[in-house]
N, C-alpha and C positions, 0 to 999 in steps of 0.2 A: 504494500500500500504506500503510495507516494505521500509526501508531506512538504511542509516548508521549514522543517527542523533540519538545519544543515548538519549538525553533529550526527543525527540519526541517519541521514542519507549518506553521509561519508562512510559510516560503518556498514550500511547496506551495500554500498558500492564495493568496499573492500572485500566483503564476503563473496559477492558475485565474482569479482576479479580473481580471487584466490581459488575459488571453486572451478573456474572455467579457463584458467590460464593455458592448460594443455590443449583444450579445444580451440582457443584463440590462436595458438601457435600453429596448430594443424590447418586452421582456416587460412592463416597468413600464407603458409607454404602452398596451399591450393590456389590462392589468388595469384601468387607469383608465377607458379607453373602455367596457369591459364593465360596470363598476360604474355608470358614468354612464347607460348605456342601460337597465340594470335598475331604476334608481331614478327615472328621468325620468317626471314626471307622477304618481307614486304616493307619494313621500315628499318632504317639504320639505327640500331640501339647500341649504346656504349655499355650500359649496365642496368639491371633491374634488381632492386633489393627491397626487402620488406622488414617490418618490425611491429611488435605489439607495444603500444605506448606504455610507459612506466605508470604504475598504479597511482602514485602520489602526484605525478605530473598531470594525470587526468583530473584529479581533484583540484589541483591548483588552477588548471585551465578553466574548469567550471566556475570556480570561485571568482576569478577575474572577469570572465566574459558573460556569465549568465545569472549568477546567484542574486545579485542586487536587484536586477530587473524583475526576476520572477517573484522574489519575496515582497518587493514593493507593490506588486500587483496581486499579492496573496494567492499566487498560482502554485499549486502543488507540483512537485517535480521529482523525478528520479534521475540521478546523475548520469547513468549510462546512456539514457536516451538523448543526451545533449553532447556526447563525445563521438562525433562522426569519424574521427581519425584514431579510434582505439586500435584499429588495424590500419596500418599505413604502408603504401608502396611508393617508391621513388623510381621513376623511369627516366634515364638520362639518354637523350637523343644526340645524334651527331650534328644535325643541322636545324636551323631555325624553322624551316617549313615542315619539318617532321613533327613538330609539336601539334599542329592542326591536323596532320594526317593521323597521328595517334589518337587524338581526341575523337575524330570521326570513326576510327576503327573500334574504339572502346564503346562508343555510343551504339554501334551495331550489335554488340554482344552483351551489354549490361544495361540495367535501368539507371539512368542518370538522375540523381536526386538533387544535386546542386553543382554549380560551376563557379569557381572564383578565379578571376583573371588577375593575377598579381602584377602582370606587366602593365595593364591599364591602370591599376591602382597607383603604381609607382609613377607612371607618366603623367597622371593627373595632379600630382603634387609638386610644389616648388622644390622640395628637397628630394630630388629624383634618385638618390642613391638608395640601395636596398636590393635584395635579390628578386629576380623576375622568374616567372614560370606560370603554369596553369595547374590549378587544383580541382580535381573532380571527386565528388562523393558518389559512390556507385553501390549497387546491389546486383546480385545475379538476376538475370531476366527469367521469365516464367519457364522457358524451355529448360534452362540449366537447373533451376530450383527443383525440378521434378526428377532430376537424374540422381541415382543413388550415391555416386561418387562425391556429390556436393551436399550430402545430408548435413554434415557438421557446420556448413557455412551458409546454408540456404536462407537464413533469416538475418544474417549479419551484413552490415554495410561496411565499406572501407573507403579510405581516401587514397587517391593516386596523385602524386605530385609529378608533373611532367616538366622537365627542363632540358635545355641544351647543355653540352659540356661546358660551354662558356658561362652560362647562367649558373651552373652547379659550382663552378670554380669561384665565381663572384660571391655566391651565397656563403661559401666557406670563409672567404676573406671578410665579407660583410659582417659576419658574426664576431669577428675579432676587433671591429672598430668600437672603441669604448665611448660611452657618453654621447651617443649620436643625437640625442634630443637637444643638447646644449653645446654642441661642438661649435667653435668659432667660425664665422662666415668664411674667412679665408681658407680654412681647412675644408669646409663644405664645398667650396668651389673646386678645390683640388680633387676631392673625392668624386664630385660630379664629372670632372674631366676624365678621371680614370674609368668611371662607369661608362662614359661615352665611348672610350676606347674599347672596352669589352663588347659593347653593342656593335661597334664597327667591325670587330673581329668576327662576331657571329655572322654578320651580314656578308662579309668578304668570303668566309669559308663556304657559305651557301653559293655565292656567285661563282667561286672557283669550281665548286662541284658541278654546277650547271654547265659551265664552259667546258669542263673536262668531259662530261657526259656527251656534250654536243660533238666534241672531237672524236670520241669513241664511236658514236652513232654514225658519223661520217665515214669512219674507217670500216665499220661493219657493212654499211650500204655499198661502199665501193668494192668490198670483197664479194658481196652477194651478186654484184653485177658481173663478176667474172668467176663463176663457180667451176667452169670447165677450164682448169689450168692446162689441159693438154692443148687447147687451142689459143689460150691467151696467157702468156708469161709477161709480166710487167717489164717494160724497159724504161729508159730515162724519160721518154715523153709522157709516161704515166705519172711521173713524180715531180710535181710542182714544188719548187723550193729546194734548198740544199741541206737543211739541218737534219742531222740524224739524231733522233730521240725516241722515246718510248712510243709515241704516236706513229712515227714513220716506220719504226720496227714492226708495229702491229699491222700497218697497212701492207707492208711487203710480205711479212710472214703469213698473213691471212690468205694471200694469193696462193702460196705454195702449200699451206696446210689448212685448207678450208674446213671449217667445222671444229677445229681443235680449240679448246678453251685456254687461252693464254692468261693466266692469273696475273693481276696487276703487280703484286709484290715481286713476282718472279721476273716479270718483264723489266721492271725498274732495275733490279740487280743485274740482270743479264745485259741490258743495254749499257749500264755503267761499266761492266767488265769489258765490253767491246771497246768503248770509248777510251778506257784507261790504257788499252793496248795500242790503239790507233786514234789519238786525240783529234785529228783532222778528218776523220772519216765522214763522208757525206752519205745521205740516204741513197743517192745514185750509185755510189761506190759499193755500199752494202748490198744493194740489189744486184749489182754486177757480179759480186762474188757468188751470191746464191744462185743466180740464173746460170752462170757458167759452169758450176760444179755440182749442182744438185743431182743431175742425171747419174754421174759417176758414184756419188755417195749413196743414192738410192739402190744402185746395182750392188754396191758393196753390202748394204744392209740386207738386200734380198738374197745375196749369195750365201750369207751366214744365217738366214732365217731359221730359228728353231734349234740351231746347233751351237750358237755362240752369243755372248752378250751383245755383239753387234746387231744381231737379228731383232733385238727388242729396243732399238734406238728410238727415243721419242723425238718430237720436232726440235727441241732444244739441242739434243745430241747430234741430230742431223745437221743443224746449223753450225754447230761447233766444228764438225768435220768439213763442212763447206768452206768455212772461213780459214781453217788450217790449210786445206787444199788450195785456196785462193792466194794465201801468202803464208808460207810455212815459217818464215822467219818472224814475222810480226805476231802471228797467232799461234805460235808453238805451244804456249801455256794453256790454250783452250782445250787441249787433250791431255790425258794422263800419259805417262810413259808407256804403259802397257797398251793403251788404245792407239798411240802413235805407231808402236811396233807392229801391231796387228794390221793397221791401215796401210802402212808403208809396204809390208810384205804383200798384201793384196794388190797394191798398185804395181809392184814389180811383176807379180805373176799374171796380171791382167792389163797390160798396157793398152790393148785394143779397146778397153772400156773407157779409157780416159782421153778426152779430147782437149783437156785444159790442165795446165800445171804452171803455177807461178803467175806473176803480173803480166797482163797483156794490154791493158788500156790505162791511160792516165787522164782521160778527158773528163772524169767526174769530179 
């Protein structure tokens, strides 16, 4: 039975909390797992973490935020009914526009009780420093409430805090700023300047991602236009611009290995390895090396198929052999000693397979 006796309600809440802490922890883990499954592969997430709010922190929050208003109105209350973040999740996105994407995704699968836009609240005040983000109060929708695996949490609400990495970093620093209410004006200006830099970083990371995605999409479209590499092998006329980088690597490699998934982190490292050995290499020259040697390397791979490590060469390994055959002195370290020994023996035994060895052109 609810009341307006704070001491009584504190004890009631403590009893409830202590009796249900195990179920609350289980429910928290279920909510974390569910949000992880809903966002996997569709939204760039840095981390998802959950917690059950400390018992005394819940009482303190109620006392500061709700008690006086309720008691002045002689309205009976139960503390747990006013703690919407008893179970809380924090989802940290990579990019600014992922916040709204995640909000929409969660709204599809949960009942949204309340939305608090911390970003708007901060921007509508003169003292604009403070952490930004989006808070959603959620409950399971009717479909999931009836599933047996959600029995323990079917009647529980929980709060989700959605932030970008930049906003999350700022929130950590923001909590370390002392006496924010009475901080001198000159310090407020400095803090606001710093907050603006964090905002700018958030925006720039998003714009860089958009531009990078556009470059990659252009690369994939160009590769799809030439799926039959038997009839179209790129030459210098296909390659506008001279710079050799990860994007030009992808454009050229995708011609020769159409359909192979070149992971970005591997492409970065592989491209840097090539540039470190030949700093002035151009995209045209890289294309020339591959175009002139890939037939021999593929014959070498096929010759040993199933009977030697050479037979299981992936595209990166094929490219290593192409570069080595293109310039054995410069790209000697692209192959291990044993790989070079095996390749050189095959080249000697099969000279009729090889129509190219060493530098032949310097126009790129």
